[in-house]
C-alpha positions in Angstrom: -6.7 -38.4 79.3 -5.7 -41.5 81.3 -7.1 -43.7 78.6 -5.1 -42.0 75.8 -1.7 -43.5 76.7 -3.2 -46.9 77.1 -4.8 -46.6 73.7 -1.4 -45.5 72.3 0.2 -48.7 73.6 -2.3 -50.7 71.5 -1.4 -48.6 68.4 -5.0 -47.2 68.5 -3.8 -43.6 68.9 -0.8 -41.5 67.7 0.5 -38.2 69.0 -1.0 -36.3 66.0 -4.5 -37.4 66.9 -3.9 -37.3 70.7 -3.0 -33.6 71.1 -6.4 -32.2 69.9 -8.1 -34.8 72.1 -6.0 -33.6 75.1 -6.9 -30.0 74.5 -10.6 -30.9 74.2 -10.4 -33.0 77.4 -8.9 -30.1 79.3 -11.9 -28.0 78.4 -14.2 -30.9 79.1 -13.0 -31.3 82.7 -14.3 -27.8 83.3 -17.9 -29.1 83.1 -17.8 -30.8 86.4 -16.4 -27.7 88.1 -19.1 -25.5 86.5 -21.9 -27.9 87.4 -20.6 -28.0 91.0 -20.6 -24.2 91.2 -24.4 -24.0 90.5 -26.1 -22.7 93.6 -22.8 -22.0 95.3 -21.5 -18.7 96.7 -20.4 -16.0 94.3 -16.8 -16.9 95.1 -17.4 -20.5 94.1 -18.9 -19.4 90.8 -15.9 -17.0 90.2 -13.4 -19.9 90.8 -15.3 -22.2 88.4 -15.5 -19.4 85.7 -11.7 -18.7 86.1 -10.9 -22.4 85.7 -13.0 -22.6 82.5 -11.6 -19.4 81.0 -8.0 -20.3 81.7 -8.5 -23.7 80.0 -10.5 -22.2 77.0 -8.0 -19.3 76.4 -5.1 -21.7 76.8 -6.5 -24.1 74.1 -7.1 -21.1 71.8 -3.6 -19.9 72.3 -2.2 -23.4 71.6 -4.1 -24.0 68.3 -1.7 -22.0 66.1 1.3 -24.1 67.5 -0.1 -27.6 67.1 2.5 -28.8 64.7 5.5 -27.3 66.5 4.1 -28.7 69.7 3.7 -32.1 68.2 7.3 -32.1 67.0 8.4 -31.1 70.5 6.5 -33.9 72.1 8.0 -36.4 69.6 11.4 -35.3 70.7 10.4 -35.7 74.4 10.2 -39.5 74.3 10.4 -42.4 71.9 7.2 -43.9 73.3 3.8 -42.6 72.2 2.1 -43.1 75.5 4.8 -41.0 77.2 4.5 -38.3 74.6 0.8 -38.1 75.2 1.4 -37.8 79.0 4.1 -35.2 78.4 1.8 -33.2 76.1 -0.9 -33.0 78.9 1.7 -32.0 81.5 3.4 -29.5 79.3 0.1 -27.8 78.3 -1.0 -27.3 82.0 2.4 -26.2 83.2 2.7 -23.7 80.3 -0.8 -22.4 81.1 0.2 -21.9 84.8 3.4 -20.0 83.8 1.6 -17.9 81.2 -1.4 -16.9 83.4 0.5 -16.4 86.7 1.6 -12.8 85.9 -2.0 -11.9 85.0 -3.6 -13.5 88.1 -4.6 -10.2 89.6 -5.9 -8.8 86.3 -7.9 -12.0 85.7 -9.3 -11.8 89.2 -10.5 -8.3 88.8 -12.1 -9.1 85.4 -13.9 -12.2 86.8 -15.1 -10.1 89.7 -16.6 -7.5 87.3 -18.1 -10.4 85.2 -19.7 -12.0 88.3 -20.4 -9.1 90.7 -21.6 -9.8 94.2 -25.2 -9.0 94.6 -26.1 -6.8 97.5 -27.2 -9.0 100.4 -30.8 -8.2 101.4 -31.6 -9.9 104.7 -34.8 -9.9 106.7 -32.6 -11.5 109.4 -29.0 -12.6 109.2 -28.6 -16.2 108.1 -25.6 -17.8 109.8 -22.6 -18.2 107.4 -20.1 -20.2 109.3 -22.0 -22.5 111.7 -21.8 -26.0 110.1 -23.3 -28.8 112.2 -21.0 -31.3 110.5 -18.0 -29.6 112.1 -19.2 -30.2 115.6 -17.4 -33.5 115.4 -14.1 -31.5 115.4 -14.5 -29.0 118.3 -11.4 -27.0 117.6 -12.6 -26.3 114.0 -16.2 -25.7 115.2 -15.0 -23.1 117.7 -13.1 -21.3 114.9 -16.2 -21.2 112.8 -18.3 -19.9 115.8 -15.7 -17.2 116.3 -16.0 -16.1 112.7 -19.8 -15.9 113.2 -19.2 -13.9 116.4 -17.0 -11.5 114.5 -19.7 -11.1 111.9 -22.1 -10.3 114.7 -19.5 -7.7 115.8 -19.7 -6.1 112.4 -23.4 -5.5 112.8 -22.8 -4.0 116.3 -20.1 -1.8 114.8 -22.5 -0.5 112.2 -25.1 0.2 114.8 -22.6 2.1 116.9 -21.2 4.2 114.1 -24.7 5.1 112.8 -26.0 6.1 116.2 -23.8 9.2 116.1 -25.5 10.3 112.8 -28.9 9.9 114.4 -27.9 12.4 117.1 -26.2 14.8 114.6 -28.8 14.8 111.9 -32.0 14.0 113.9 -32.5 11.0 111.5 -35.4 8.9 112.8 -35.3 6.7 109.6 -31.7 5.7 110.4 -32.8 4.9 114.0 -35.3 2.4 112.6 -32.5 0.8 110.5 -30.3 0.5 113.6 -33.2 -1.1 115.5 -33.5 -3.7 112.8 -29.8 -4.4 113.0 -30.3 -5.1 116.8 -32.8 -7.7 115.9 -30.2 -9.3 113.6 -27.7 -9.2 116.5 -30.2 -10.9 118.8 -30.8 -13.6 116.1 -27.1 -14.3 115.7 -26.6 -14.3 119.5 -29.3 -17.0 119.8 -27.9 -19.1 116.9 -24.3 -19.0 118.1 -25.3 -19.9 121.7 -27.4 -22.8 120.3 -24.4 -24.0 118.3 -22.0 -23.7 121.3 -24.5 -25.6 123.4 -24.4 -28.5 121.0 -20.6 -28.3 120.9 -20.5 -28.4 124.7 -22.0 -31.9 124.6 -18.8 -33.1 123.0 -15.7 -33.9 124.9 -13.6 -30.7 125.0 -10.0 -30.2 126.1 -9.3 -27.7 128.8 -8.1 -25.2 126.2 -11.2 -25.7 124.1 -13.4 -25.2 127.2 -11.6 -21.9 127.8 -12.2 -20.8 124.2 -15.9 -21.8 124.5 -16.3 -19.6 127.7 -14.4 -16.7 126.0 -16.7 -17.0 123.0 -19.8 -17.0 125.1 -18.5 -13.9 127.0 -17.8 -12.2 123.7 -21.3 -12.6 122.2 -22.9 -11.7 125.5 -21.0 -8.4 125.6 -21.8 -7.7 121.9 -25.4 -8.3 122.6 -25.3 -6.0 125.6 -23.7 -3.3 123.5 -26.5 -3.7 120.9 -29.1 -3.4 123.7 -27.4 -0.2 125.1 -27.6 1.3 121.6 -31.1 0.2 120.9 -32.8 0.7 124.2 -30.8 3.6 125.7 -29.0 5.7 123.1 -31.7 5.6 120.5 -34.3 6.4 123.1 -32.2 9.4 124.1 -31.9 10.4 120.5 -35.7 10.2 120.0 -36.3 12.3 123.1 -33.9 14.9 121.8 -35.6 14.9 118.3 -39.2 14.9 119.6 -38.5 17.9 121.9 -36.7 19.8 119.2 -33.5 20.1 121.3 -30.0 20.7 120.2 -26.7 20.1 121.9 -24.4 23.1 122.4 -21.6 23.2 119.8 -19.1 22.4 122.6 -21.3 19.6 123.9 -21.8 17.9 120.5 -18.1 18.2 119.8 -17.4 16.4 123.1 -19.8 13.6 122.4 -18.3 13.1 119.0 -14.8 13.0 120.5 -15.7 10.4 123.1 -17.7 8.4 120.5 -14.7 8.2 118.2 -12.3 7.2 121.0 -14.6 4.3 121.8 -15.0 3.4 118.1 -11.2 3.2 117.8 -11.1 0.9 120.9 -13.9 -1.2 119.4 -11.9 -1.7 116.2 -8.8 -2.5 118.3 -10.8 -5.2 120.2 -12.1 -6.8 117.0 -8.5 -6.9 115.6 -7.3 -8.5 118.9 -10.0 -11.2 118.7 -9.6 -11.9 115.0 -5.8 -12.2 115.1 -5.5 -13.4 118.7 -3.2 -10.4 119.1 -2.1 -9.8 122.7 -0.6 -6.4 122.0 -3.9 -5.1 120.7 -5.7 -6.6 123.6 -3.4 -4.8 126.1 -4.0 -1.5 124.2 -7.7 -2.0 124.6 -7.3 -2.4 128.4 -5.0 0.7 128.6 -7.5 2.7 126.6 -10.2 1.9 129.1 -8.5 4.1 131.7 -8.0 6.9 129.2 -11.6 6.8 128.1 -12.9 6.8 131.7 -10.8 9.8 132.5 -12.1 11.5 129.3 -15.7 10.8 130.3 -15.2 12.4 133.7 -13.5 15.4 132.1 -16.4 15.8 129.7 -18.9 15.5 132.6 -17.2 18.3 134.4 -17.0 20.4 131.2 -20.8 20.1 130.8 -21.4 21.0 134.5 -19.3 24.2 133.9 -21.5 25.1 130.9 -24.5 24.7 133.1 -23.0 27.1 135.7 -22.2 29.5 132.9 -25.9 29.5 131.9 -25.6 28.0 128.4 -29.2 27.6 127.2 -28.6 24.5 125.0 -26.6 22.8 127.8 -29.5 23.4 130.3 -32.1 22.1 128.0 -30.2 18.9 127.0 -28.4 18.3 130.3 -30.1 15.0 131.2 -29.8 13.7 127.7 -26.2 14.8 127.4 -25.0 13.2 130.6 -26.9 10.0 129.9 -25.2 9.7 126.5 -21.8 10.0 128.1 -22.7 7.4 130.7 -24.0 4.9 128.0 -20.9 5.4 125.8 -18.8 4.6 128.9 -20.9 1.5 129.5 -20.3 0.4 125.9 -16.5 0.7 126.4 -16.8 -1.4 129.6 -18.3 -4.2 127.5 -15.6 -3.8 124.9 -12.9 -4.3 127.5 -14.9 -7.2 128.9 -14.5 -9.1 125.7 -10.7 -8.8 126.0 -10.2 -10.4 129.4 -11.1 -14.0 128.3 -8.6 -13.6 125.4 -5.8 -12.8 127.8 -6.8 -15.7 130.0 -6.7 -18.0 127.0 -3.3 -16.7 125.9 -1.9 -17.1 129.5 -3.1 -20.7 129.6 0.0 -22.9 129.4 -1.4 -25.2 126.7 -2.5 -22.4 124.4 
């Protein structure tokens, strides 16, 4: 397109011939984008496809108006080179204006055209840890935090599904959760290795605080995963193998405490992801509430033992251990929050 105005100054090209060439060149520029999208993520392929379709549809829509468009460009300037440049600009601006109201619709259509394939992982490949970014510590820390939040999603899934293992006596689901813990361990190792390489760079005081906070976060997440895998799932297996059932009241209490901690976990993730001090403070306040609830549920179980409830007597050790381990999980959740508060209270942050 840059050549066309130069050719026009040498009387080698007029506006009548240039407009079809401009339209063709606009489609032609899509080839580099499409080629670069080969092997990229599904989002990259969707962007390339959107670019191609917008150009192609735009050219098709312009074809019936070639002669009026040519007349308009002749009026825009007395110079052929300027007319060609104006034609290119007008075409792209017109396409932007035309497609803007349909951006959401086009996005949905492209998403259906190029659906995301379900990710099947034997172990989680890191998505955000780029060695090239180690030269810019602040950016690398941001990417490592994204990877830690991804690790947090695996732990969240483990925690939520553990309740279904207890409720439905589902040993197959227990095996899936164990596999997720292996993934958590893998990400824990990869993030720590990345941060170790980052620590070899010169870090500012704030970056050092962020590094320590991130290490604390992944340690606590890994500990939560271990509590689920090595403690809660073992308790669930013991319950299933012995054919035991919680009393209706006991199961209801476990579900209630589990859901309270799940809400606190979600609040913690939100606080880390958005660096939200209000959410962080709510997590700390909820720790006291959850500790009080755990003690109340402990006493309620003891009262059922005194009342001679058969299910409560048979599952007493498992029931109390479940409550204790849920409380331990919440302690690790709040442990993740303290470094965030320290970072936010740092004068340079």
